[in-house]
C-alpha positions as semicolon CSV with decimal commas, in nm:
position;residue;x (nm);y (nm);z (nm)
1;M;13,497;4,492;11,465
2;R;13,198;4,599;11,667
3;Y;12,855;4,726;11,557
4;E;12,503;4,759;11,676
5;N;12,207;4,611;11,500
6;E;12,047;4,834;11,230
7;F;11,818;4,583;11,069
8;M;11,548;4,558;11,335
9;N;11,434;4,799;11,586
10;F;11,405;4,578;11,900
11;T;11,240;4,699;12,225
12;D;11,261;4,414;12,461
13;I;11,609;4,289;12,369
14;E;11,938;4,434;12,240
15;Y;12,128;4,270;11,933
16;E;12,502;4,321;11,898
17;V;12,767;4,166;11,687
18;I;13,132;4,136;11,794
19;E;13,351;3,976;11,551
20;S;13,185;3,631;11,494
21;S;12,959;3,637;11,790
22;A;12,596;3,753;11,805
23;I;12,508;3,888;12,150
24;I;12,137;3,890;12,250
25;R;12,065;4,084;12,568
26;L;11,723;4,065;12,736
27;N;11,638;4,416;12,806
28;R;11,355;4,445;13,055
29;P;11,584;4,499;13,369
30;D;11,309;4,654;13,576
31;K;11,126;4,321;13,550
32;L;11,424;4,101;13,590
33;N;11,401;4,044;13,205
34;A;11,067;3,871;13,259
35;L;10,923;3,737;12,933
36;T;10,618;3,879;12,750
37;Y;10,481;3,742;12,421
38;H;10,641;4,037;12,251
39;T;10,989;3,942;12,407
40;L;10,953;3,592;12,290
41;K;10,883;3,725;11,942
42;E;11,181;3,941;11,943
43;I;11,419;3,664;12,083
44;R;11,309;3,443;11,797
45;Q;11,369;3,719;11,536
46;A;11,714;3,777;11,675
47;I;11,804;3,405;11,674
48;D;11,681;3,383;11,304
49;K;11,894;3,696;11,220
50;A;12,195;3,547;11,364
51;V;12,139;3,212;11,200
52;S;12,101;3,372;10,858
53;D;12,421;3,583;10,896
54;R;12,702;3,366;10,762
55;T;12,973;3,573;10,944
56;I;12,812;3,468;11,275
57;V;12,978;3,153;11,427
58;G;12,796;3,147;11,759
59;L;12,530;3,319;11,975
60;V;12,550;3,451;12,339
61;I;12,221;3,516;12,524
62;T;12,246;3,723;12,837
63;G;12,040;3,980;13,031
64;N;12,072;4,337;13,123
65;G;12,065;4,440;13,490
66;R;12,083;4,210;13,778
67;G;11,872;3,928;13,633
68;F;11,914;3,689;13,344
69;C;11,548;3,604;13,318
70;S;11,287;3,558;13,588
71;G;11,051;3,361;13,360
72;L;10,706;3,465;13,234
73;D;10,598;3,816;13,329
74;A;10,353;3,791;13,616
75;E;10,074;3,965;13,412
76;V;10,124;3,713;13,126
77;L;10,121;3,409;13,371
78;A;9,803;3,537;13,532
79;G;9,635;3,559;13,200
80;V;9,749;3,210;13,092
81;T;9,642;3,048;13,416
82;S;9,299;3,213;13,403
83;G;9,234;3,092;13,049
84;E;9,213;3,439;12,913
85;A;9,548;3,445;12,731
86;A;9,641;3,077;12,697
87;P;9,819;3,028;12,369
88;A;9,674;2,784;12,107
89;S;9,826;2,440;12,070
90;P;10,060;2,408;11,778
91;A;9,916;2,287;11,458
92;R;9,956;1,910;11,402
93;D;10,086;1,945;11,047
94;T;10,389;2,161;11,147
95;D;10,737;2,052;11,232
96;E;10,763;2,325;11,497
97;L;10,826;2,180;11,840
98;P;10,599;2,290;12,136
99;G;10,765;2,453;12,432
100;L;10,955;2,768;12,500
101;F;11,293;2,785;12,320
102;S;11,298;2,431;12,202
103;Y;11,394;2,568;11,855
104;L;11,734;2,650;12,004
105;L;11,835;2,282;12,004
106;E;11,795;2,292;11,622
107;V;11,995;2,617;11,570
108;P;12,297;2,505;11,361
109;K;12,530;2,724;11,560
110;P;12,662;2,716;11,914
111;V;12,423;2,890;12,151
112;L;12,571;2,995;12,494
113;A;12,366;3,117;12,789
114;A;12,569;3,384;12,999
115;L;12,373;3,381;13,319
116;N;12,438;3,719;13,474
117;G;12,186;3,687;13,747
118;V;11,877;3,489;13,856
119;A;11,741;3,234;13,607
120;A;11,389;3,120;13,718
121;G;11,110;2,932;13,546
122;G;11,103;3,014;13,170
123;G;11,438;3,191;13,232
124;L;11,586;2,854;13,327
125;I;11,417;2,691;13,030
126;L;11,601;2,935;12,800
127;A;11,924;2,849;12,962
128;L;11,865;2,468;12,949
129;M;11,791;2,499;12,574
130;C;12,124;2,654;12,511
131;D;12,409;2,438;12,432
132;L;12,637;2,569;12,710
133;R;12,571;2,771;13,016
134;F;12,827;3,014;13,172
135;A;12,726;3,172;13,495
136;A;12,830;3,477;13,685
137;S;12,953;3,400;14,037
138;E;12,646;3,576;14,190
139;A;12,388;3,409;13,967
140;E;12,109;3,194;14,121
141;I;11,907;2,924;13,948
142;T;11,552;2,786;14,036
143;T;11,296;2,589;13,857
144;V;11,006;2,739;14,061
145;F;10,726;2,568;13,848
146;L;10,577;2,356;14,125
147;K;10,563;2,657;14,360
148;R;10,323;2,804;14,107
149;G;10,113;2,489;14,094
150;L;10,274;2,398;13,754
151;V;10,471;2,084;13,635
152;A;10,816;2,051;13,470
153;E;10,733;2,251;13,162
154;H;10,855;2,310;12,812
155;G;11,095;2,015;12,774
156;S;11,273;2,063;13,103
157;S;11,158;1,705;13,223
158;W;11,366;1,584;12,919
159;I;11,670;1,787;12,943
160;L;11,740;1,860;13,310
161;P;11,778;1,487;13,406
162;R;12,016;1,447;13,119
163;L;12,237;1,726;13,271
164;V;12,217;1,649;13,643
165;G;12,076;1,307;13,684
166;T;11,717;1,182;13,775
167;G;11,732;1,236;14,153
168;R;11,888;1,576;14,126
169;A;11,641;1,683;13,857
170;L;11,342;1,563;14,075
171;D;11,488;1,750;14,378
172;L;11,528;2,077;14,175
173;F;11,169;2,040;14,046
174;W;11,002;1,931;14,371
175;A;11,168;2,170;14,621
176;S;11,234;2,449;14,361
177;D;11,507;2,577;14,593
178;K;11,748;2,832;14,459
179;I;12,091;2,706;14,394
180;S;12,413;2,913;14,359
181;A;12,622;2,929;14,046
182;E;12,898;2,719;14,206
183;E;12,647;2,445;14,320
184;A;12,506;2,442;13,964
185;R;12,859;2,386;13,820
186;Q;12,922;2,110;14,062
187;I;12,608;1,917;13,962
188;G;12,679;1,981;13,586
189;L;12,399;2,236;13,524
190;V;12,643;2,497;13,422
191;E;12,986;2,457;13,256
192;R;13,168;2,758;13,395
193;V;13,142;3,007;13,679
194;I;13,302;3,342;13,594
195;E;13,320;3,688;13,764
196;T;13,029;3,895;13,659
197;A;13,234;4,173;13,503
198;D;13,408;3,916;13,264
199;L;13,101;3,700;13,188
200;V;13,005;3,812;12,845
201;D;13,377;3,874;12,740
202;E;13,452;3,513;12,843
203;A;13,143;3,381;12,647
204;V;13,244;3,590;12,329
205;A;13,598;3,473;12,367
206;Y;13,478;3,105;12,360
207;I;13,283;3,168;12,043
208;E;13,588;3,342;11,880
209;K;13,809;3,042;11,984
210;L;13,568;2,825;11,788
211;A;13,562;3,062;11,498
212;A;13,937;3,031;11,473
213;T;13,981;2,655;11,522
214;S;13,658;2,454;11,449
215;A;13,483;2,408;11,120
216;P;13,126;2,562;11,124
217;A;12,968;2,284;10,920
218;A;13,126;2,024;11,143
219;M;13,006;2,205;11,457
220;A;12,652;2,201;11,318
221;A;12,660;1,838;11,240
222;T;12,808;1,742;11,572
223;K;12,535;1,938;11,749
224;R;12,265;1,743;11,553
225;M;12,433;1,410;11,626
226;V;12,473;1,474;11,995
227;Y;12,110;1,578;12,050
228;G;11,969;1,324;11,792
229;H;12,164;1,047;11,948
230;L;12,018;1,093;12,291
231;G;11,715;0,912;12,193
232;K;11,881;0,640;11,979
233;G;12,054;0,300;12,069
234;Y;12,426;0,267;12,056
235;R;12,428;0,057;11,738
236;E;12,199;0,300;11,546
237;A;12,400;0,601;11,661
238;L;12,735;0,438;11,570
239;V;12,607;0,355;11,213
240;E;12,464;0,707;11,167
241;A;12,798;0,866;11,294
242;E;12,991;0,647;11,040
243;V;12,776;0,768;10,757
244;I;12,823;1,132;10,858
245;Q;13,193;1,086;10,909
246;N;13,232;0,930;10,559
247;E;13,052;1,234;10,409
248;F;13,266;1,491;10,595
249;V;13,604;1,322;10,546
250;V;13,599;1,405;10,163
251;R;13,484;1,772;10,222
252;D;13,694;2,070;10,150
253;D;13,712;2,145;10,527
254;A;13,870;1,804;10,591
255;R;14,136;1,875;10,335
256;E;14,196;2,222;10,472
257;G;14,233;2,075;10,822
258;A;14,488;1,834;10,718
259;L;14,685;2,096;10,530
260;A;14,664;2,340;10,818
261;L;14,808;2,064;11,057
262;L;15,093;1,989;10,801
263;E;15,163;2,352;10,745
264;R;15,134;2,452;11,118
265;R;14,891;2,723;11,061
266;A;14,532;2,804;11,161
267;P;14,275;2,652;10,935
268;N;14,063;2,855;10,700
269;F;13,721;2,669;10,707
270;R;13,428;2,745;10,505
271;K;13,148;2,960;10,660
272;L;12,826;2,792;10,730
273;G;12,619;2,791;10,414
274;D;12,906;2,827;10,171
């Protein structure tokens, strides 16, 4: 089953559904998929659409052309740094987190970045806020912030050291050197390096594997636990995990998982939201 999106007329991205996977393609290839405010809005709309679609198990974010995402569009960056187009600070009475793409950490479905080419600046932020990163063999990655006179922005100072360690994170920020996909894999920044032609297919295959074997509600809860426990002590995390486990062990999905094992068949878990 394969169909194009008919619900929204996107201009800066493409939205496609293949089986249980929503694919979001950044579509400004002549600009290496640089981000404008309109692009950011469309990405958020596409994410919300995929989250609300109960048939979607996971999301894949990639780019058209030779770049994944080169960060903020140069004209947008010039406006921000001049103070002419600086976005307002988030309201204090909102639960919305500041920072580009931080909301992805709270999406209750797996989100994969398929890095088809260069990921720089805000493009790297997008990749970091995804749950897993698959990279094409020719992809390159750079933080680039300090070369623009900026700091480790948008939560990157929180997440990058957790992926690669403090020293490597500081090196990636300070020097802002480009690193290859293979080097990124070796330091834990990406999970897999894949031939470019197979990149999106491999990412979709991973989502389809999850759709066939893993309970969506349990995946959502586990994602919340993993990110939430990063800021908690061992005892607090252990107690919370026990509470959640006791809740899940009496759910229909747990009974279905046990029956599927006994009957030697694939499980038929509930869709998220059922």
